[in-house]
Backbone as JSON Lines, residues from 0, in Angstrom:
{"i":0,"aa":"M","n":[-2.33,-56.69,111.29],"ca":[-2.89,-56.32,109.73],"c":[-3.41,-54.75,109.6]}
{"i":1,"aa":"G","n":[-3.92,-54.27,110.73],"ca":[-4.51,-52.83,110.63],"c":[-3.05,-51.88,110.4]}
{"i":2,"aa":"Q","n":[-2.11,-52.19,110.91],"ca":[-0.95,-51.3,111.01],"c":[-0.24,-51.32,109.56]}
{"i":3,"aa":"R","n":[-0.54,-52.86,109.1],"ca":[0.13,-52.85,107.63],"c":[-0.49,-51.99,106.66]}
{"i":4,"aa":"V","n":[-2.0,-52.05,106.76],"ca":[-2.67,-51.25,105.75],"c":[-2.34,-49.99,106.17]}
{"i":5,"aa":"K","n":[-2.47,-49.39,107.16],"ca":[-2.08,-48.08,107.5],"c":[-0.69,-47.74,106.77]}
{"i":6,"aa":"N","n":[0.13,-48.29,106.89],"ca":[1.9,-48.17,106.08],"c":[1.29,-48.31,104.93]}
{"i":7,"aa":"L","n":[0.79,-49.12,104.08],"ca":[0.52,-49.12,102.85],"c":[-0.16,-47.85,102.29]}
{"i":8,"aa":"Y","n":[-1.1,-47.54,103.01],"ca":[-1.84,-46.35,102.76],"c":[-1.14,-45.21,102.77]}
{"i":9,"aa":"T","n":[-0.04,-45.06,103.89],"ca":[0.8,-43.85,104.05],"c":[1.71,-43.84,102.63]}
{"i":10,"aa":"H","n":[2.22,-44.97,102.5],"ca":[3.25,-44.95,101.24],"c":[2.7,-44.67,99.85]}
{"i":11,"aa":"L","n":[1.44,-45.18,99.81],"ca":[0.73,-45.06,98.48],"c":[0.09,-43.74,98.08]}
{"i":12,"aa":"I","n":[-0.52,-43.56,98.97],"ca":[-1.16,-42.09,99.06],"c":[-0.33,-40.81,99.63]}
{"i":13,"aa":"Q","n":[-0.02,-40.84,101.07],"ca":[0.63,-39.44,101.32],"c":[2.12,-39.25,100.95]}
{"i":14,"aa":"N","n":[2.84,-40.51,100.68],"ca":[4.33,-40.24,100.08],"c":[4.16,-40.24,98.67]}
{"i":15,"aa":"R","n":[3.07,-39.98,98.09],"ca":[3.13,-40.31,96.58],"c":[2.29,-39.27,96.03]}
{"i":16,"aa":"K","n":[1.91,-38.33,96.67],"ca":[0.86,-37.4,96.33],"c":[1.42,-36.73,94.79]}
{"i":17,"aa":"H","n":[2.63,-36.33,94.75],"ca":[2.98,-35.87,93.4],"c":[2.92,-37.04,92.24]}
{"i":18,"aa":"E","n":[2.72,-37.86,92.64],"ca":[2.41,-38.84,91.32],"c":[1.12,-39.02,91.32]}
{"i":19,"aa":"L","n":[0.35,-39.01,92.08],"ca":[-1.25,-39.13,91.9],"c":[-1.85,-37.72,91.19]}
{"i":20,"aa":"I","n":[-1.16,-36.54,91.64],"ca":[-1.4,-35.36,90.83],"c":[-1.14,-35.5,89.2]}
{"i":21,"aa":"G","n":[0.23,-36.02,89.25],"ca":[0.73,-36.05,87.94],"c":[-0.09,-36.8,87.07]}
{"i":22,"aa":"W","n":[-0.44,-38.01,87.58],"ca":[-1.18,-39.0,86.93],"c":[-2.74,-38.14,86.53]}
{"i":23,"aa":"Y","n":[-3.17,-37.45,87.56],"ca":[-4.27,-36.87,87.3],"c":[-4.28,-35.75,85.98]}
{"i":24,"aa":"E","n":[-3.33,-35.26,86.19],"ca":[-3.15,-33.92,85.16],"c":[-2.9,-34.89,83.8]}
{"i":25,"aa":"R","n":[-2.27,-35.9,83.67],"ca":[-2.19,-36.4,82.32],"c":[-3.48,-36.98,81.79]}
{"i":26,"aa":"Y","n":[-4.32,-37.58,82.85],"ca":[-5.59,-38.06,82.55],"c":[-6.48,-36.89,82.17]}
{"i":27,"aa":"K","n":[-6.44,-35.74,82.64],"ca":[-7.21,-34.58,82.37],"c":[-6.73,-34.21,80.86]}
{"i":28,"aa":"N","n":[-5.39,-34.21,80.48],"ca":[-4.99,-33.62,79.23],"c":[-5.2,-34.82,78.2]}
{"i":29,"aa":"F","n":[-5.34,-36.06,78.53],"ca":[-5.69,-37.01,77.49],"c":[-7.38,-36.98,77.25]}
{"i":30,"aa":"S","n":[-7.8,-36.71,78.31],"ca":[-9.23,-36.44,78.09],"c":[-9.7,-35.27,77.28]}
{"i":31,"aa":"K","n":[-9.0,-34.07,77.36],"ca":[-9.14,-33.13,76.78],"c":[-9.03,-33.28,75.17]}
{"i":32,"aa":"D","n":[-7.89,-33.96,75.0],"ca":[-7.38,-34.36,73.71],"c":[-8.54,-35.08,73.13]}
{"i":33,"aa":"I","n":[-8.98,-36.09,73.64],"ca":[-10.17,-37.0,73.2],"c":[-11.36,-36.18,72.82]}
{"i":34,"aa":"E","n":[-11.5,-35.48,73.84],"ca":[-12.76,-34.55,73.43],"c":[-12.76,-33.61,72.29]}
{"i":35,"aa":"T","n":[-11.46,-33.28,71.97],"ca":[-11.34,-32.21,70.91],"c":[-11.32,-33.27,69.72]}
{"i":36,"aa":"I","n":[-10.65,-34.25,69.66],"ca":[-10.57,-35.13,68.35],"c":[-12.39,-35.32,68.21]}
{"i":37,"aa":"L","n":[-13.26,-35.87,69.07],"ca":[-14.47,-35.99,68.7],"c":[-15.1,-35.05,68.45]}
{"i":38,"aa":"F","n":[-14.9,-33.95,68.97],"ca":[-15.7,-32.66,68.32],"c":[-15.41,-32.41,67.03]}
{"i":39,"aa":"E","n":[-13.96,-32.39,66.78],"ca":[-13.56,-32.41,65.28],"c":[-14.16,-33.39,64.22]}
{"i":40,"aa":"K","n":[-14.31,-34.59,64.85],"ca":[-14.71,-35.56,63.57],"c":[-16.65,-34.89,63.8]}
{"i":41,"aa":"E","n":[-17.29,-34.57,64.68],"ca":[-18.66,-34.31,64.8],"c":[-18.88,-33.05,63.73]}
{"i":42,"aa":"I","n":[-17.77,-32.27,63.8],"ca":[-17.96,-30.81,63.03],"c":[-17.77,-31.42,61.56]}
{"i":43,"aa":"T","n":[-17.05,-32.17,61.25],"ca":[-16.69,-32.68,59.76],"c":[-18.02,-33.17,59.52]}
{"i":44,"aa":"R","n":[-18.56,-34.23,60.42],"ca":[-20.1,-34.8,60.08],"c":[-21.29,-34.0,59.57]}
{"i":45,"aa":"L","n":[-21.16,-32.98,60.53],"ca":[-22.06,-31.87,60.7],"c":[-21.89,-30.94,59.11]}
{"i":46,"aa":"K","n":[-20.81,-30.66,58.87],"ca":[-20.78,-30.09,57.47],"c":[-20.89,-31.05,56.48]}
{"i":47,"aa":"S","n":[-20.57,-32.17,56.46],"ca":[-20.83,-32.99,55.22],"c":[-22.32,-32.99,55.16]}
{"i":48,"aa":"L","n":[-23.09,-33.02,56.35],"ca":[-24.51,-33.24,56.29],"c":[-24.97,-31.94,55.66]}
{"i":49,"aa":"I","n":[-25.01,-30.93,55.92],"ca":[-25.11,-29.38,55.63],"c":[-25.16,-29.32,53.9]}
{"i":50,"aa":"R","n":[-23.71,-29.93,53.47],"ca":[-23.41,-30.01,52.08],"c":[-24.53,-30.81,51.4]}
{"i":51,"aa":"K","n":[-24.62,-31.99,51.99],"ca":[-25.83,-32.76,51.32],"c":[-26.97,-32.03,51.17]}
{"i":52,"aa":"C","n":[-27.62,-31.54,52.6],"ca":[-28.64,-31.08,52.61],"c":[-28.96,-29.75,51.41]}
{"i":53,"aa":"K","n":[-27.89,-28.83,51.13],"ca":[-27.79,-27.98,50.14],"c":[-27.86,-28.6,48.96]}
{"i":54,"aa":"Q","n":[-27.35,-29.87,48.59],"ca":[-27.4,-30.38,47.35],"c":[-28.78,-30.68,47.24]}
{"i":55,"aa":"F","n":[-29.18,-31.38,48.2],"ca":[-30.68,-31.85,47.81],"c":[-31.71,-30.84,47.65]}
{"i":56,"aa":"N","n":[-31.37,-29.61,48.37],"ca":[-32.49,-28.31,48.01],"c":[-32.0,-28.06,46.71]}
{"i":57,"aa":"E","n":[-31.04,-27.91,46.29],"ca":[-30.48,-27.58,45.03],"c":[-31.44,-28.11,43.97]}
{"i":58,"aa":"K","n":[-31.46,-29.67,44.1],"ca":[-32.23,-30.51,43.01],"c":[-33.63,-30.35,43.09]}
{"i":59,"aa":"V","n":[-34.14,-30.21,44.43],"ca":[-35.51,-29.92,44.55],"c":[-35.99,-28.56,43.75]}
{"i":60,"aa":"E","n":[-35.25,-27.69,44.29],"ca":[-35.55,-26.16,43.43],"c":[-35.44,-26.37,42.0]}
{"i":61,"aa":"L","n":[-34.41,-27.04,41.4],"ca":[-34.08,-27.28,39.72],"c":[-35.54,-27.94,39.32]}
{"i":62,"aa":"N","n":[-35.86,-29.1,40.33],"ca":[-37.01,-30.12,39.89],"c":[-38.43,-29.03,39.84]}
{"i":63,"aa":"L","n":[-38.44,-28.0,40.73],"ca":[-39.67,-27.18,40.91],"c":[-39.82,-26.37,39.77]}
{"i":64,"aa":"K","n":[-38.58,-25.72,39.38],"ca":[-38.66,-25.04,38.04],"c":[-38.87,-25.44,36.8]}
{"i":65,"aa":"L","n":[-38.2,-26.92,37.01],"ca":[-38.46,-27.59,35.35],"c":[-40.06,-27.67,35.25]}
{"i":66,"aa":"K","n":[-40.79,-28.21,36.41],"ca":[-42.19,-28.57,36.59],"c":[-42.95,-27.33,35.91]}
{"i":67,"aa":"S","n":[-42.49,-26.14,36.68],"ca":[-43.07,-24.83,36.31],"c":[-43.02,-24.58,34.75]}
{"i":68,"aa":"I","n":[-42.03,-24.52,34.36],"ca":[-41.83,-24.45,33.11],"c":[-42.5,-25.44,31.9]}
{"i":69,"aa":"E","n":[-42.68,-26.83,32.3],"ca":[-43.44,-27.62,31.55],"c":[-44.96,-27.25,31.67]}
{"i":70,"aa":"K","n":[-45.35,-26.33,32.64],"ca":[-46.82,-26.21,32.87],"c":[-46.93,-24.97,31.96]}
{"i":71,"aa":"N","n":[-46.22,-24.21,31.7],"ca":[-46.29,-23.08,30.86],"c":[-46.13,-23.65,29.15]}
């Protein structure tokens, strides 16, 4: 049994290092792609939030101006 495990290890790990390295490189590239997509979605969400905050701020400023005019 011990020799069989040793032979399997040799076949799977030592003789196929190029496959493992290739798999790892593909995994890294895939992870980077996912990170880029998530980052772009977050940027889009933040831009939308900033736009909404600006719109809200404009409404508040307008209301303050109207109240100031009404007092005079």
